[in-house]
Phi, psi and omega in degrees: 000144180278147178261148180296140180281130178289139178295144180292156176055042177292131182298138181260142177277123181292148177059030173075013179288157179253148178298146178243119177055037177080004179259107183292346183259004181292145182276174177287160177299136180087357178249146179295141180282125180293150180291151179293146180299137182249002183092355179257109185297344182264357174069022180246150180294151181294144180296154179294157180298140181297143180253358182094350179243110184295345182259000174073012180233149179278129178291143178294143179294137180294136180248353183084357179248113183295345182254013185290333182279359182275148176281158177300134181088351180281137183285157179287165178304158179065020174076008181272173178277204179294149181301142183288137173281142180298141181292137179295145180297145180282083185292321182296319179295321179295320180296314180296319179294322178296321178295318179295321177296321178298319179295314179296317179294326179294319179296313182295312182295324179296319179296316179298319178298319179294322178297318179295314181295320179290329181290321182260358179057039175197159178265149181239127182297321179298326178293320177296319177297319179297323178298310180297319180296318180297316180295313181294319182293314182295317182292318180286333178295329181266314185265357180083185184268036179289139180302328179295320179292316180295318178297318178297321179297320179295316180294316180292332177292321176298317177296325180293317179295319178296318177299319179296321178295320177294320178296318179297317178296321179296321178294321179293315178296325178296321178289321181290318183272352180056046176234157182299150180298320180297327179289324178296316181290318186280317187258338185234037181294325176299321178297323180295314180294325176295319178296323178296319181294323180287326183270350183294135178220195182299318182294327179298313180287330177296320179295324176297317179293323178297322178297317180294317180295320179294328177296317178297317178295319179294323178294318178293326179294320180289325182282000000 
């Protein structure tokens, strides 16, 4: 009688084990049953699906503060303390400097205004406006738009126009009396102020007001 032919490449039981219940990979009694093949030759579970972060952690959302990730009490980088807050601007110094600039500009502009008025023997409204604008612009450019600086510029502009009017009158009296200008200012200053009081009219006070208004405008323009 012929014997049945064994199928080729029949799986062999390692270490002489016998198949159990038709499972050629079943282990011997008392031995752990090996896991069923999963298609992974290394016998390790497949890695988790990539999340886009190679380090497996979510990056903290940016807050715009480089020290936001530090714990309370933790020192800043490089062994320093907390970052220094910017020093507040020296507002008082700026205000005082602006007032001084207004005073200096008023003296210079007033003298120039007086020279122009004395040379043509008349006052010019545009010149008074220019005096006030120069004083206000210079003072606010240095001291800022502080009300104290603007107020000082307006007051000094009135003084500058008044000084210019006195200089102009002194130049006219110097030409009429044929005496030096310095002598008129030094020895006859009372006469000059009396002449200003006698000659003052609506236009004289208007020029003073124009100087103050122009100072306010110049300060706002600079600020």
